N, CA, C and O atoms as a Maestro MAE file, in Angstrom:
{
 s_m_m2io_version
 :::
 2.0.0
}

f_m_ct {
 s_m_title
 :::
 protein
 m_atom[304] {
  # First column is atom index #
  i_m_mmod_type
  r_m_x_coord
  r_m_y_coord
  r_m_z_coord
  i_m_residue_number
  s_m_chain_name
  s_m_pdb_residue_name
  s_m_pdb_atom_name
  i_m_atomic_number
  :::
  1 25 15.383 4.726 6.379 1 A "MET " " N  " 7
  2 3 14.352 5.592 5.809 1 A "MET " " CA " 6
  3 2 14.912 6.262 4.559 1 A "MET " " C  " 6
  4 15 16.012 6.814 4.583 1 A "MET " " O  " 8
  5 25 14.177 6.214 3.501 2 A "ILE " " N  " 7
  6 3 14.599 6.802 2.232 2 A "ILE " " CA " 6
  7 2 14.354 8.313 2.246 2 A "ILE " " C  " 6
  8 15 13.375 8.791 2.819 2 A "ILE " " O  " 8
  9 25 15.242 9.036 1.618 3 A "ARG " " N  " 7
  10 3 15.063 10.481 1.457 3 A "ARG " " CA " 6
  11 2 14.426 10.709 0.089 3 A "ARG " " C  " 6
  12 15 15.108 10.966 -0.903 3 A "ARG " " O  " 8
  13 25 13.127 10.610 0.070 4 A "ALA " " N  " 7
  14 3 12.372 10.696 -1.190 4 A "ALA " " CA " 6
  15 2 12.251 12.141 -1.652 4 A "ALA " " C  " 6
  16 15 12.116 13.062 -0.846 4 A "ALA " " O  " 8
  17 25 12.304 12.316 -2.957 5 A "ALA " " N  " 7
  18 3 12.049 13.632 -3.550 5 A "ALA " " CA " 6
  19 2 10.599 14.007 -3.287 5 A "ALA " " C  " 6
  20 15 9.760 13.145 -3.029 5 A "ALA " " O  " 8
  21 25 10.320 15.281 -3.352 6 A "ALA " " N  " 7
  22 3 8.941 15.750 -3.177 6 A "ALA " " CA " 6
  23 2 8.057 15.144 -4.263 6 A "ALA " " C  " 6
  24 15 8.499 14.912 -5.388 6 A "ALA " " O  " 8
  25 25 6.832 14.898 -3.910 7 A "LEU " " N  " 7
  26 3 5.891 14.310 -4.862 7 A "LEU " " CA " 6
  27 2 5.643 15.232 -6.053 7 A "LEU " " C  " 6
  28 15 5.150 14.788 -7.090 7 A "LEU " " O  " 8
  29 25 5.976 16.486 -5.913 8 A "THR " " N  " 7
  30 3 5.823 17.447 -7.012 8 A "THR " " CA " 6
  31 2 6.979 17.373 -8.012 8 A "THR " " C  " 6
  32 15 6.968 18.068 -9.028 8 A "THR " " O  " 8
  33 25 7.965 16.540 -7.728 9 A "SER " " N  " 7
  34 3 9.106 16.363 -8.632 9 A "SER " " CA " 6
  35 2 8.620 15.960 -10.021 9 A "SER " " C  " 6
  36 15 7.791 15.060 -10.155 9 A "SER " " O  " 8
  37 25 9.126 16.615 -11.036 10 A "LYS " " N  " 7
  38 3 8.719 16.289 -12.414 10 A "LYS " " CA " 6
  39 2 9.025 14.841 -12.744 10 A "LYS " " C  " 6
  40 15 8.250 14.180 -13.435 10 A "LYS " " O  " 8
  41 25 10.140 14.351 -12.257 11 A "ARG " " N  " 7
  42 3 10.548 12.962 -12.506 11 A "ARG " " CA " 6
  43 2 9.520 12.002 -11.904 11 A "ARG " " C  " 6
  44 15 9.076 11.073 -12.579 11 A "ARG " " O  " 8
  45 25 9.143 12.213 -10.657 12 A "LEU " " N  " 7
  46 3 8.152 11.339 -10.026 12 A "LEU " " CA " 6
  47 2 6.780 11.506 -10.656 12 A "LEU " " C  " 6
  48 15 6.035 10.533 -10.776 12 A "LEU " " O  " 8
  49 25 6.443 12.695 -11.051 13 A "GLN " " N  " 7
  50 3 5.153 12.937 -11.695 13 A "GLN " " CA " 6
  51 2 5.039 12.180 -13.020 13 A "GLN " " C  " 6
  52 15 3.970 11.669 -13.352 13 A "GLN " " O  " 8
  53 25 6.142 12.106 -13.778 14 A "ARG " " N  " 7
  54 3 6.114 11.350 -15.046 14 A "ARG " " CA " 6
  55 2 5.882 9.871 -14.793 14 A "ARG " " C  " 6
  56 15 5.120 9.226 -15.514 14 A "ARG " " O  " 8
  57 25 6.540 9.327 -13.766 15 A "VAL " " N  " 7
  58 3 6.364 7.909 -13.440 15 A "VAL " " CA " 6
  59 2 4.940 7.669 -12.931 15 A "VAL " " C  " 6
  60 15 4.292 6.696 -13.319 15 A "VAL " " O  " 8
  61 25 4.463 8.553 -12.070 16 A "LEU " " N  " 7
  62 3 3.097 8.443 -11.556 16 A "LEU " " CA " 6
  63 2 2.068 8.452 -12.679 16 A "LEU " " C  " 6
  64 15 1.141 7.642 -12.687 16 A "LEU " " O  " 8
  65 25 2.232 9.349 -13.604 17 A "GLN " " N  " 7
  66 3 1.294 9.457 -14.724 17 A "GLN " " CA " 6
  67 2 1.269 8.160 -15.534 17 A "GLN " " C  " 6
  68 15 0.206 7.708 -15.960 17 A "GLN " " O  " 8
  69 25 2.436 7.574 -15.742 18 A "LEU " " N  " 7
  70 3 2.513 6.328 -16.502 18 A "LEU " " CA " 6
  71 2 1.844 5.177 -15.746 18 A "LEU " " C  " 6
  72 15 1.109 4.386 -16.337 18 A "LEU " " O  " 8
  73 25 2.101 5.087 -14.441 19 A "LEU " " N  " 7
  74 3 1.571 3.977 -13.652 19 A "LEU " " CA " 6
  75 2 0.100 4.148 -13.279 19 A "LEU " " C  " 6
  76 15 -0.531 3.207 -12.797 19 A "LEU " " O  " 8
  77 25 -0.443 5.329 -13.497 20 A "ALA " " N  " 7
  78 3 -1.817 5.640 -13.081 20 A "ALA " " CA " 6
  79 2 -2.873 4.755 -13.732 20 A "ALA " " C  " 6
  80 15 -3.987 4.652 -13.218 20 A "ALA " " O  " 8
  81 25 -2.548 4.119 -14.842 21 A "ASP " " N  " 7
  82 3 -3.551 3.282 -15.524 21 A "ASP " " CA " 6
  83 2 -3.777 1.938 -14.832 21 A "ASP " " C  " 6
  84 15 -4.685 1.193 -15.202 21 A "ASP " " O  " 8
  85 25 -2.947 1.624 -13.822 22 A "GLY " " N  " 7
  86 3 -3.128 0.389 -13.071 22 A "GLY " " CA " 6
  87 2 -2.679 -0.870 -13.789 22 A "GLY " " C  " 6
  88 15 -2.900 -1.982 -13.308 22 A "GLY " " O  " 8
  89 25 -2.050 -0.693 -14.939 23 A "ARG " " N  " 7
  90 3 -1.559 -1.842 -15.708 23 A "ARG " " CA " 6
  91 2 -0.077 -2.063 -15.420 23 A "ARG " " C  " 6
  92 15 0.609 -1.132 -14.999 23 A "ARG " " O  " 8
  93 25 0.430 -3.279 -15.639 24 A "PRO " " N  " 7
  94 3 1.858 -3.519 -15.435 24 A "PRO " " CA " 6
  95 2 2.698 -2.815 -16.504 24 A "PRO " " C  " 6
  96 15 2.333 -2.771 -17.679 24 A "PRO " " O  " 8
  97 25 3.815 -2.276 -16.069 25 A "HIS " " N  " 7
  98 3 4.760 -1.624 -16.980 25 A "HIS " " CA " 6
  99 2 6.150 -2.159 -16.681 25 A "HIS " " C  " 6
  100 15 6.576 -2.180 -15.526 25 A "HIS " " O  " 8
  101 25 6.856 -2.586 -17.711 26 A "THR " " N  " 7
  102 3 8.203 -3.104 -17.508 26 A "THR " " CA " 6
  103 2 9.167 -1.959 -17.197 26 A "THR " " C  " 6
  104 15 8.884 -0.788 -17.450 26 A "THR " " O  " 8
  105 25 10.298 -2.337 -16.649 27 A "THR " " N  " 7
  106 3 11.342 -1.352 -16.365 27 A "THR " " CA " 6
  107 2 11.684 -0.589 -17.640 27 A "THR " " C  " 6
  108 15 11.837 0.632 -17.621 27 A "THR " " O  " 8
  109 25 11.801 -1.308 -18.732 28 A "ARG " " N  " 7
  110 3 12.136 -0.671 -20.019 28 A "ARG " " CA " 6
  111 2 11.065 0.338 -20.443 28 A "ARG " " C  " 6
  112 15 11.388 1.431 -20.908 28 A "ARG " " O  " 8
  113 25 9.792 -0.031 -20.280 29 A "ASP " " N  " 7
  114 3 8.692 0.891 -20.605 29 A "ASP " " CA " 6
  115 2 8.817 2.180 -19.802 29 A "ASP " " C  " 6
  116 15 8.675 3.279 -20.337 29 A "ASP " " O  " 8
  117 25 9.083 2.025 -18.517 30 A "ILE " " N  " 7
  118 3 9.172 3.185 -17.640 30 A "ILE " " CA " 6
  119 2 10.355 4.072 -18.030 30 A "ILE " " C  " 6
  120 15 10.234 5.297 -18.055 30 A "ILE " " O  " 8
  121 25 11.493 3.456 -18.332 31 A "VAL " " N  " 7
  122 3 12.667 4.222 -18.767 31 A "VAL " " CA " 6
  123 2 12.338 5.030 -20.019 31 A "VAL " " C  " 6
  124 15 12.640 6.221 -20.099 31 A "VAL " " O  " 8
  125 25 11.729 4.385 -20.973 32 A "ARG " " N  " 7
  126 3 11.440 5.053 -22.249 32 A "ARG " " CA " 6
  127 2 10.308 6.074 -22.172 32 A "ARG " " C  " 6
  128 15 10.434 7.187 -22.684 32 A "ARG " " O  " 8
  129 25 9.216 5.698 -21.537 33 A "LYS " " N  " 7
  130 3 8.033 6.565 -21.549 33 A "LYS " " CA " 6
  131 2 8.070 7.674 -20.510 33 A "LYS " " C  " 6
  132 15 7.555 8.767 -20.746 33 A "LYS " " O  " 8
  133 25 8.686 7.394 -19.343 34 A "ALA " " N  " 7
  134 3 8.741 8.414 -18.288 34 A "ALA " " CA " 6
  135 2 10.091 9.139 -18.280 34 A "ALA " " C  " 6
  136 15 10.292 10.088 -17.523 34 A "ALA " " O  " 8
  137 25 10.994 8.686 -19.119 35 A "ARG " " N  " 7
  138 3 12.323 9.307 -19.249 35 A "ARG " " CA " 6
  139 2 13.066 9.383 -17.906 35 A "ARG " " C  " 6
  140 15 13.553 10.442 -17.509 35 A "ARG " " O  " 8
  141 25 13.139 8.241 -17.220 36 A "VAL " " N  " 7
  142 3 13.916 8.126 -15.985 36 A "VAL " " CA " 6
  143 2 14.854 6.941 -16.122 36 A "VAL " " C  " 6
  144 15 14.585 6.013 -16.884 36 A "VAL " " O  " 8
  145 25 15.949 6.972 -15.389 37 A "MET " " N  " 7
  146 3 16.899 5.868 -15.453 37 A "MET " " CA " 6
  147 2 16.824 4.960 -14.219 37 A "MET " " C  " 6
  148 15 16.835 3.737 -14.358 37 A "MET " " O  " 8
  149 25 16.749 5.525 -13.051 38 A "ALA " " N  " 7
  150 3 16.749 4.737 -11.817 38 A "ALA " " CA " 6
  151 2 15.311 4.373 -11.443 38 A "ALA " " C  " 6
  152 15 14.738 4.932 -10.508 38 A "ALA " " O  " 8
  153 25 14.751 3.440 -12.181 39 A "VAL " " N  " 7
  154 3 13.347 3.075 -11.993 39 A "VAL " " CA " 6
  155 2 13.100 2.567 -10.579 39 A "VAL " " C  " 6
  156 15 12.127 2.965 -9.939 39 A "VAL " " O  " 8
  157 25 13.969 1.696 -10.088 40 A "ASN " " N  " 7
  158 3 13.755 1.151 -8.746 40 A "ASN " " CA " 6
  159 2 13.788 2.250 -7.690 40 A "ASN " " C  " 6
  160 15 13.060 2.160 -6.701 40 A "ASN " " O  " 8
  161 25 14.597 3.268 -7.864 41 A "ALA " " N  " 7
  162 3 14.643 4.390 -6.920 41 A "ALA " " CA " 6
  163 2 13.341 5.196 -6.987 41 A "ALA " " C  " 6
  164 15 12.801 5.591 -5.954 41 A "ALA " " O  " 8
  165 25 12.846 5.436 -8.184 42 A "CYS " " N  " 7
  166 3 11.576 6.164 -8.340 42 A "CYS " " CA " 6
  167 2 10.441 5.401 -7.680 42 A "CYS " " C  " 6
  168 15 9.598 5.999 -7.011 42 A "CYS " " O  " 8
  169 25 10.410 4.094 -7.860 43 A "ILE " " N  " 7
  170 3 9.369 3.265 -7.258 43 A "ILE " " CA " 6
  171 2 9.462 3.351 -5.738 43 A "ILE " " C  " 6
  172 15 8.439 3.479 -5.065 43 A "ILE " " O  " 8
  173 25 10.672 3.282 -5.192 44 A "SER " " N  " 7
  174 3 10.865 3.389 -3.746 44 A "SER " " CA " 6
  175 2 10.399 4.738 -3.222 44 A "SER " " C  " 6
  176 15 9.783 4.821 -2.159 44 A "SER " " O  " 8
  177 25 10.696 5.791 -3.971 45 A "GLU " " N  " 7
  178 3 10.275 7.125 -3.552 45 A "GLU " " CA " 6
  179 2 8.746 7.252 -3.560 45 A "GLU " " C  " 6
  180 15 8.163 7.835 -2.646 45 A "GLU " " O  " 8
  181 25 8.112 6.709 -4.586 46 A "LEU " " N  " 7
  182 3 6.649 6.753 -4.646 46 A "LEU " " CA " 6
  183 2 6.031 5.949 -3.506 46 A "LEU " " C  " 6
  184 15 5.026 6.361 -2.926 46 A "LEU " " O  " 8
  185 25 6.625 4.815 -3.190 47 A "ARG " " N  " 7
  186 3 6.145 4.012 -2.066 47 A "ARG " " CA " 6
  187 2 6.294 4.787 -0.753 47 A "ARG " " C  " 6
  188 15 5.426 4.706 0.115 47 A "ARG " " O  " 8
  189 25 7.377 5.526 -0.608 48 A "ALA " " N  " 7
  190 3 7.592 6.332 0.601 48 A "ALA " " CA " 6
  191 2 6.504 7.394 0.759 48 A "ALA " " C  " 6
  192 15 6.221 7.840 1.871 48 A "ALA " " O  " 8
  193 25 5.901 7.794 -0.354 49 A "HIS " " N  " 7
  194 3 4.813 8.779 -0.330 49 A "HIS " " CA " 6
  195 2 3.440 8.118 -0.194 49 A "HIS " " C  " 6
  196 15 2.415 8.800 -0.220 49 A "HIS " " O  " 8
  197 25 3.422 6.794 -0.050 50 A "GLY " " N  " 7
  198 3 2.159 6.095 0.181 50 A "GLY " " CA " 6
  199 2 1.612 5.309 -0.989 50 A "GLY " " C  " 6
  200 15 0.561 4.680 -0.868 50 A "GLY " " O  " 8
  201 25 2.293 5.327 -2.115 51 A "ALA " " N  " 7
  202 3 1.815 4.544 -3.265 51 A "ALA " " CA " 6
  203 2 1.974 3.055 -2.975 51 A "ALA " " C  " 6
  204 15 2.918 2.640 -2.302 51 A "ALA " " O  " 8
  205 25 1.060 2.274 -3.480 52 A "GLU " " N  " 7
  206 3 1.181 0.819 -3.397 52 A "GLU " " CA " 6
  207 2 1.494 0.325 -4.802 52 A "GLU " " C  " 6
  208 15 0.668 0.397 -5.712 52 A "GLU " " O  " 8
  209 25 2.708 -0.174 -4.947 53 A "ILE " " N  " 7
  210 3 3.206 -0.606 -6.264 53 A "ILE " " CA " 6
  211 2 3.784 -1.999 -6.103 53 A "ILE " " C  " 6
  212 15 4.702 -2.215 -5.312 53 A "ILE " " O  " 8
  213 25 3.243 -2.936 -6.854 54 A "SER " " N  " 7
  214 3 3.759 -4.305 -6.807 54 A "SER " " CA " 6
  215 2 4.803 -4.486 -7.899 54 A "SER " " C  " 6
  216 15 4.810 -3.795 -8.918 54 A "SER " " O  " 8
  217 25 5.671 -5.434 -7.645 55 A "CYS " " N  " 7
  218 3 6.719 -5.753 -8.615 55 A "CYS " " CA " 6
  219 2 6.637 -7.242 -8.893 55 A "CYS " " C  " 6
  220 15 6.573 -8.050 -7.966 55 A "CYS " " O  " 8
  221 25 6.638 -7.605 -10.159 56 A "SER " " N  " 7
  222 3 6.649 -9.016 -10.531 56 A "SER " " CA " 6
  223 2 7.771 -9.237 -11.526 56 A "SER " " C  " 6
  224 15 8.211 -8.314 -12.211 56 A "SER " " O  " 8
  225 25 8.216 -10.458 -11.592 57 A "GLN " " N  " 7
  226 3 9.277 -10.763 -12.541 57 A "GLN " " CA " 6
  227 2 8.921 -11.977 -13.380 57 A "GLN " " C  " 6
  228 15 8.215 -12.888 -12.946 57 A "GLN " " O  " 8
  229 25 9.430 -11.951 -14.577 58 A "GLN " " N  " 7
  230 3 9.201 -13.036 -15.532 58 A "GLN " " CA " 6
  231 2 10.576 -13.465 -16.024 58 A "GLN " " C  " 6
  232 15 11.397 -12.634 -16.413 58 A "GLN " " O  " 8
  233 25 10.815 -14.768 -16.003 59 A "VAL " " N  " 7
  234 3 12.083 -15.292 -16.511 59 A "VAL " " CA " 6
  235 2 11.951 -15.495 -18.011 59 A "VAL " " C  " 6
  236 15 11.062 -16.204 -18.482 59 A "VAL " " O  " 8
  237 25 12.848 -14.862 -18.753 60 A "ILE " " N  " 7
  238 3 12.873 -15.002 -20.209 60 A "ILE " " CA " 6
  239 2 14.075 -15.880 -20.552 60 A "ILE " " C  " 6
  240 15 15.223 -15.481 -20.360 60 A "ILE " " O  " 8
  241 25 13.798 -17.065 -21.055 61 A "GLU " " N  " 7
  242 3 14.863 -18.021 -21.314 61 A "GLU " " CA " 6
  243 2 15.942 -17.442 -22.224 61 A "GLU " " C  " 6
  244 15 15.665 -16.916 -23.302 61 A "GLU " " O  " 8
  245 25 17.160 -17.555 -21.758 62 A "GLY " " N  " 7
  246 3 18.302 -17.070 -22.531 62 A "GLY " " CA " 6
  247 2 18.525 -15.566 -22.445 62 A "GLY " " C  " 6
  248 15 19.507 -15.053 -22.983 62 A "GLY " " O  " 8
  249 25 17.619 -14.853 -21.771 63 A "LYS " " N  " 7
  250 3 17.747 -13.391 -21.701 63 A "LYS " " CA " 6
  251 2 17.761 -12.859 -20.277 63 A "LYS " " C  " 6
  252 15 18.146 -11.709 -20.064 63 A "LYS " " O  " 8
  253 25 17.355 -13.652 -19.300 64 A "GLY " " N  " 7
  254 3 17.331 -13.176 -17.915 64 A "GLY " " CA " 6
  255 2 15.922 -12.917 -17.431 64 A "GLY " " C  " 6
  256 15 14.980 -13.611 -17.814 64 A "GLY " " O  " 8
  257 25 15.788 -11.901 -16.575 65 A "ARG " " N  " 7
  258 3 14.494 -11.605 -15.971 65 A "ARG " " CA " 6
  259 2 13.961 -10.265 -16.451 65 A "ARG " " C  " 6
  260 15 14.720 -9.339 -16.736 65 A "ARG " " O  " 8
  261 25 12.631 -10.184 -16.533 66 A "ARG " " N  " 7
  262 3 11.948 -8.937 -16.898 66 A "ARG " " CA " 6
  263 2 11.062 -8.553 -15.712 66 A "ARG " " C  " 6
  264 15 10.216 -9.332 -15.271 66 A "ARG " " O  " 8
  265 25 11.276 -7.332 -15.206 67 A "PHE " " N  " 7
  266 3 10.512 -6.846 -14.064 67 A "PHE " " CA " 6
  267 2 9.395 -5.925 -14.538 67 A "PHE " " C  " 6
  268 15 9.575 -5.130 -15.461 67 A "PHE " " O  " 8
  269 25 8.236 -6.046 -13.890 68 A "SER " " N  " 7
  270 3 7.088 -5.186 -14.192 68 A "SER " " CA " 6
  271 2 6.564 -4.597 -12.896 68 A "SER " " C  " 6
  272 15 6.564 -5.250 -11.853 68 A "SER " " O  " 8
  273 25 6.119 -3.350 -12.978 69 A "TYR " " N  " 7
  274 3 5.574 -2.631 -11.838 69 A "TYR " " CA " 6
  275 2 4.116 -2.271 -12.112 69 A "TYR " " C  " 6
  276 15 3.764 -1.827 -13.206 69 A "TYR " " O  " 8
  277 25 3.274 -2.473 -11.095 70 A "THR " " N  " 7
  278 3 1.847 -2.153 -11.204 70 A "THR " " CA " 6
  279 2 1.449 -1.337 -9.977 70 A "THR " " C  " 6
  280 15 1.671 -1.770 -8.846 70 A "THR " " O  " 8
  281 25 0.865 -0.162 -10.193 71 A "MET " " N  " 7
  282 3 0.416 0.651 -9.074 71 A "MET " " CA " 6
  283 2 -1.053 0.345 -8.811 71 A "MET " " C  " 6
  284 15 -1.899 0.471 -9.696 71 A "MET " " O  " 8
  285 25 -1.337 -0.059 -7.577 72 A "THR " " N  " 7
  286 3 -2.709 -0.382 -7.185 72 A "THR " " CA " 6
  287 2 -3.334 0.733 -6.342 72 A "THR " " C  " 6
  288 15 -4.554 0.785 -6.183 72 A "THR " " O  " 8
  289 25 -2.504 1.615 -5.807 73 A "LYS " " N  " 7
  290 3 -2.994 2.752 -5.027 73 A "LYS " " CA " 6
  291 2 -2.022 3.912 -5.206 73 A "LYS " " C  " 6
  292 15 -0.822 3.775 -4.968 73 A "LYS " " O  " 8
  293 25 -2.546 5.036 -5.622 74 A "ALA " " N  " 7
  294 3 -1.709 6.227 -5.821 74 A "ALA " " CA " 6
  295 2 -1.441 6.896 -4.473 74 A "ALA " " C  " 6
  296 15 -2.219 6.737 -3.533 74 A "ALA " " O  " 8
  297 25 -0.347 7.639 -4.381 75 A "PRO " " N  " 7
  298 3 -0.087 8.381 -3.144 75 A "PRO " " CA " 6
  299 2 -1.128 9.481 -2.973 75 A "PRO " " C  " 6
  300 15 -1.713 9.959 -3.944 75 A "PRO " " O  " 8
  301 25 -1.344 9.868 -1.736 76 A "GLU " " N  " 7
  302 3 -2.346 10.915 -1.475 76 A "GLU " " CA " 6
  303 2 -1.726 12.298 -1.460 76 A "GLU " " C  " 6
  304 15 -2.428 13.287 -1.255 76 A "GLU " " O  " 8
  :::
 }
 m_bond[303] {
  # First column is bond index #
  i_m_from
  i_m_to
  i_m_order
  :::
  1 1 2 1
  2 2 3 1
  3 3 4 2
  4 3 5 1
  5 5 6 1
  6 6 7 1
  7 7 8 2
  8 7 9 1
  9 9 10 1
  10 10 11 1
  11 11 12 2
  12 11 13 1
  13 13 14 1
  14 14 15 1
  15 15 16 2
  16 15 17 1
  17 17 18 1
  18 18 19 1
  19 19 20 2
  20 19 21 1
  21 21 22 1
  22 22 23 1
  23 23 24 2
  24 23 25 1
  25 25 26 1
  26 26 27 1
  27 27 28 2
  28 27 29 1
  29 29 30 1
  30 30 31 1
  31 31 32 2
  32 31 33 1
  33 33 34 1
  34 34 35 1
  35 35 36 2
  36 35 37 1
  37 37 38 1
  38 38 39 1
  39 39 40 2
  40 39 41 1
  41 41 42 1
  42 42 43 1
  43 43 44 2
  44 43 45 1
  45 45 46 1
  46 46 47 1
  47 47 48 2
  48 47 49 1
  49 49 50 1
  50 50 51 1
  51 51 52 2
  52 51 53 1
  53 53 54 1
  54 54 55 1
  55 55 56 2
  56 55 57 1
  57 57 58 1
  58 58 59 1
  59 59 60 2
  60 59 61 1
  61 61 62 1
  62 62 63 1
  63 63 64 2
  64 63 65 1
  65 65 66 1
  66 66 67 1
  67 67 68 2
  68 67 69 1
  69 69 70 1
  70 70 71 1
  71 71 72 2
  72 71 73 1
  73 73 74 1
  74 74 75 1
  75 75 76 2
  76 75 77 1
  77 77 78 1
  78 78 79 1
  79 79 80 2
  80 79 81 1
  81 81 82 1
  82 82 83 1
  83 83 84 2
  84 83 85 1
  85 85 86 1
  86 86 87 1
  87 87 88 2
  88 87 89 1
  89 89 90 1
  90 90 91 1
  91 91 92 2
  92 91 93 1
  93 93 94 1
  94 94 95 1
  95 95 96 2
  96 95 97 1
  97 97 98 1
  98 98 99 1
  99 99 100 2
  100 99 101 1
  101 101 102 1
  102 102 103 1
  103 103 104 2
  104 103 105 1
  105 105 106 1
  106 106 107 1
  107 107 108 2
  108 107 109 1
  109 109 110 1
  110 110 111 1
  111 111 112 2
  112 111 113 1
  113 113 114 1
  114 114 115 1
  115 115 116 2
  116 115 117 1
  117 117 118 1
  118 118 119 1
  119 119 120 2
  120 119 121 1
  121 121 122 1
  122 122 123 1
  123 123 124 2
  124 123 125 1
  125 125 126 1
  126 126 127 1
  127 127 128 2
  128 127 129 1
  129 129 130 1
  130 130 131 1
  131 131 132 2
  132 131 133 1
  133 133 134 1
  134 134 135 1
  135 135 136 2
  136 135 137 1
  137 137 138 1
  138 138 139 1
  139 139 140 2
  140 139 141 1
  141 141 142 1
  142 142 143 1
  143 143 144 2
  144 143 145 1
  145 145 146 1
  146 146 147 1
  147 147 148 2
  148 147 149 1
  149 149 150 1
  150 150 151 1
  151 151 152 2
  152 151 153 1
  153 153 154 1
  154 154 155 1
  155 155 156 2
  156 155 157 1
  157 157 158 1
  158 158 159 1
  159 159 160 2
  160 159 161 1
  161 161 162 1
  162 162 163 1
  163 163 164 2
  164 163 165 1
  165 165 166 1
  166 166 167 1
  167 167 168 2
  168 167 169 1
  169 169 170 1
  170 170 171 1
  171 171 172 2
  172 171 173 1
  173 173 174 1
  174 174 175 1
  175 175 176 2
  176 175 177 1
  177 177 178 1
  178 178 179 1
  179 179 180 2
  180 179 181 1
  181 181 182 1
  182 182 183 1
  183 183 184 2
  184 183 185 1
  185 185 186 1
  186 186 187 1
  187 187 188 2
  188 187 189 1
  189 189 190 1
  190 190 191 1
  191 191 192 2
  192 191 193 1
  193 193 194 1
  194 194 195 1
  195 195 196 2
  196 195 197 1
  197 197 198 1
  198 198 199 1
  199 199 200 2
  200 199 201 1
  201 201 202 1
  202 202 203 1
  203 203 204 2
  204 203 205 1
  205 205 206 1
  206 206 207 1
  207 207 208 2
  208 207 209 1
  209 209 210 1
  210 210 211 1
  211 211 212 2
  212 211 213 1
  213 213 214 1
  214 214 215 1
  215 215 216 2
  216 215 217 1
  217 217 218 1
  218 218 219 1
  219 219 220 2
  220 219 221 1
  221 221 222 1
  222 222 223 1
  223 223 224 2
  224 223 225 1
  225 225 226 1
  226 226 227 1
  227 227 228 2
  228 227 229 1
  229 229 230 1
  230 230 231 1
  231 231 232 2
  232 231 233 1
  233 233 234 1
  234 234 235 1
  235 235 236 2
  236 235 237 1
  237 237 238 1
  238 238 239 1
  239 239 240 2
  240 239 241 1
  241 241 242 1
  242 242 243 1
  243 243 244 2
  244 243 245 1
  245 245 246 1
  246 246 247 1
  247 247 248 2
  248 247 249 1
  249 249 250 1
  250 250 251 1
  251 251 252 2
  252 251 253 1
  253 253 254 1
  254 254 255 1
  255 255 256 2
  256 255 257 1
  257 257 258 1
  258 258 259 1
  259 259 260 2
  260 259 261 1
  261 261 262 1
  262 262 263 1
  263 263 264 2
  264 263 265 1
  265 265 266 1
  266 266 267 1
  267 267 268 2
  268 267 269 1
  269 269 270 1
  270 270 271 1
  271 271 272 2
  272 271 273 1
  273 273 274 1
  274 274 275 1
  275 275 276 2
  276 275 277 1
  277 277 278 1
  278 278 279 1
  279 279 280 2
  280 279 281 1
  281 281 282 1
  282 282 283 1
  283 283 284 2
  284 283 285 1
  285 285 286 1
  286 286 287 1
  287 287 288 2
  288 287 289 1
  289 289 290 1
  290 290 291 1
  291 291 292 2
  292 291 293 1
  293 293 294 1
  294 294 295 1
  295 295 296 2
  296 295 297 1
  297 297 298 1
  298 298 299 1
  299 299 300 2
  300 299 301 1
  301 301 302 1
  302 302 303 1
  303 303 304 2
  :::
 }
}
């Protein structure tokens, strides 16, 4: 079980606000726009609060993988 920060956390609120549009956002977008570093941890914490967030990856030839997160249901 993850020890998630409170949903009122400014860090989680910034990520929530960004993902609220329901569009995919890359890890890089989230780092830059929500000013967080541990994106995967923030996503896990939001999921622990009931958010439904999908993760997809795209292989970029010669560069590796690009991950995108899409929130389909916000936490209550």
